C-alpha positions as CSV (number, residue, x, y, z in Angstrom):
1,M,-108.6,179.4,105.0
2,L,-109.3,176.4,107.2
3,E,-108.0,173.1,106.0
4,I,-111.2,171.2,107.0
5,R,-109.4,168.0,108.0
6,P,-111.4,164.9,107.2
7,N,-111.1,162.8,110.5
8,C,-110.7,162.8,114.2
9,E,-107.1,162.6,115.2
10,N,-107.8,160.4,118.1
11,C,-110.5,157.8,117.0
12,N,-110.3,158.3,113.3
13,T,-114.1,159.1,112.9
14,S,-114.9,160.6,109.6
15,L,-115.5,164.4,109.9
16,P,-116.7,165.6,106.4
17,P,-116.9,169.3,105.6
18,N,-120.5,169.5,106.7
19,S,-120.0,167.7,110.1
20,E,-121.6,169.2,113.1
21,D,-119.3,167.1,115.3
22,A,-116.0,168.5,114.3
23,M,-113.9,170.5,116.8
24,I,-110.7,172.3,116.3
25,C,-108.1,174.1,118.3
26,N,-106.3,177.3,117.1
27,F,-103.8,175.2,115.2
28,E,-106.6,173.3,113.5
29,C,-105.9,170.0,115.4
30,T,-109.2,168.3,114.6
31,F,-111.1,165.9,116.9
32,C,-114.7,164.8,117.1
33,K,-117.0,166.2,119.8
34,K,-117.2,162.9,121.7
35,C,-113.4,162.8,122.1
36,V,-113.1,166.4,123.0
37,E,-115.8,166.0,125.8
38,D,-115.2,162.6,127.0
39,I,-111.4,162.1,126.7
40,L,-109.7,165.5,126.1
41,Q,-111.9,167.5,128.3
42,N,-111.4,170.6,126.2
43,V,-107.5,170.3,126.3
44,C,-105.7,169.8,123.0
45,P,-103.2,167.1,123.5
46,N,-100.9,168.8,120.9
47,C,-100.9,172.4,122.0
48,S,-102.9,172.5,125.2
49,G,-105.4,174.9,123.7
50,G,-109.1,174.7,123.9
51,F,-111.6,173.6,121.2
52,Q,-114.3,175.4,119.2
53,K,-116.9,173.9,116.8
54,R,-115.4,173.8,113.4
55,P,-117.4,175.9,110.9
56,V,-119.1,174.2,108.1
57,R,-117.9,175.2,104.6
58,P,-120.8,176.0,102.3
59,K,-121.4,173.5,99.5
60,K,-121.0,176.2,96.9
61,Y,-117.3,176.7,97.9
62,L,-116.3,173.1,98.3
63,E,-115.1,172.7,94.6
64,K,-113.2,176.0,94.6
65,Y,-111.8,175.5,98.1
66,P,-111.7,171.7,98.7
67,P,-111.2,170.2,102.1
68,S,-108.0,168.5,103.0
69,E,-107.7,164.9,102.2
70,K,-104.7,164.3,104.6
71,I,-105.6,161.9,107.3
72,I,-104.0,162.7,110.7
73,Y,-104.5,159.7,113.0
74,K,-102.4,159.6,116.2
75,P,-104.4,158.3,119.0
76,V,-103.9,160.1,122.4
77,N,-101.5,158.3,124.8
78,T,-103.7,158.4,127.8
79,N,-100.9,157.9,130.2
80,T,-98.9,160.8,128.9
81,F,-102.0,163.0,128.3
82,K,-103.0,162.6,132.0
83,L,-100.2,164.9,133.1
84,M,-101.3,167.6,130.6
85,L,-104.9,167.2,131.5
86,K,-104.1,167.5,135.2
87,K,-102.2,170.7,134.5
88,F,-104.7,172.4,132.2
89,K,-108.3,171.1,132.5
90,N,-109.3,173.5,135.3
91,I,-107.8,176.5,133.5
92,K,-109.8,178.4,130.9
93,P,-108.2,178.1,127.5
94,S,-107.8,181.9,127.4
95,N,-105.5,181.7,130.5
96,R,-103.3,178.7,129.5
């Protein structure tokens, strides 16, 4: 079951359970679509994986399976991330 984390780890934008802009990697690192496209370029700064659109949890299941309330906010250190980005941005996530 996905945690459905409530915010972008980089810019802290709110990403409610019905957000169309939430993106996750295979470890559920959660970022907004803008950060994934403009800053991360589809490279997760935590695991170097790629991103997919996070599914929307149907309203009827929100009470039984509530989304996470844990805020993870750790803006990407752009200087450190440059090295990871250089290494992985031109490699498909399935080949990293």
